[in-house]
C-alpha positions, -999 to +999 in steps of 0.1 A: -155+636-351-167+670-366-161+683-400-148+719-401-157+741-432-156+778-437-163+800-467-132+821-456-109+794-471-110+777-503-137+751-505-127+715-511-128+704-548-128+667-540-140+641-515-124+657-485-130+685-460-109+715-449-104+700-415-116+673-391-118+679-354-113+646-336-111+647-299-086+674-289-069+673-324-076+693-355-063+678-387-063+703-416-061+694-453-033+710-472-038+746-485-024+761-517-027+798-528-063+800-538-082+831-530-114+821-513-133+851-525-126+844-562-117+808-562-086+819-583-051+805-579-025+832-571+004+825-594+028+849-575+061+845-557+067+819-531+063+846-505+030+858-518+017+822-521+029+814-486+011+844-471-022+835-489-018+798-477-012+810-441-043+833-444-063+803-455-050+782-426-059+810-402-095+809-416-098+772-409-082+775-374-106+803-366-136+782-377-125+755-354-119+779-325-081+775-327-051+796-335-015+793-345-004+787-310-024+754-310-004+740-341+018+711-330+029+698-365+032+712-401+039+695-433+052+719-459+056+711-496+077+733-518+079+729-556+115+740-555+137+737-525+156+767-536+126+786-522+132+774-488+147+806-474+121+828-489+093+805-476+107+805-441+107+843-440+069+843-441+064+810-422+084+822-392+062+852-387+031+830-381+043+798-366+062+815-337+056+785-314+078+765-336+057+734-341+073+702-354+077+703-391+085+684-422+094+702-454+097+683-488+100+691-524+069+680-544+049+686-575+019+705-564-016+711-579-021+741-603+016+746-604+017+759-568+050+767-552+039+760-517+013+739-498+010+736-460-010+711-439-013+713-401-022+694-370-034+714-341-041+704-304-067+721-283-066+714-246 
């Protein structure tokens, strides 16, 4: 088991890591729209937040030597399911391999509109 951390994604604020590499699998903690350079939350639209979340996920994937093609499962949390279509417009641009996915409505930290966690497999 290997802990994955990068300064190009928001640093953990609690007793967890950005990701754990275990065998051929990478388990990434959920990301919300925090700018890793300023540590500030982006209180923008669901599309703006989704784009920043995906950039943060990319930074963690890069640090682990993986990419979006390796993602096999995502769990997506939206604070309002009415944002589902707008969220999907950005999501679909990056998760083109169409990994398995769950998407649920939830109350998120900092009033975030979106949070995404992933599982990737590296063969």
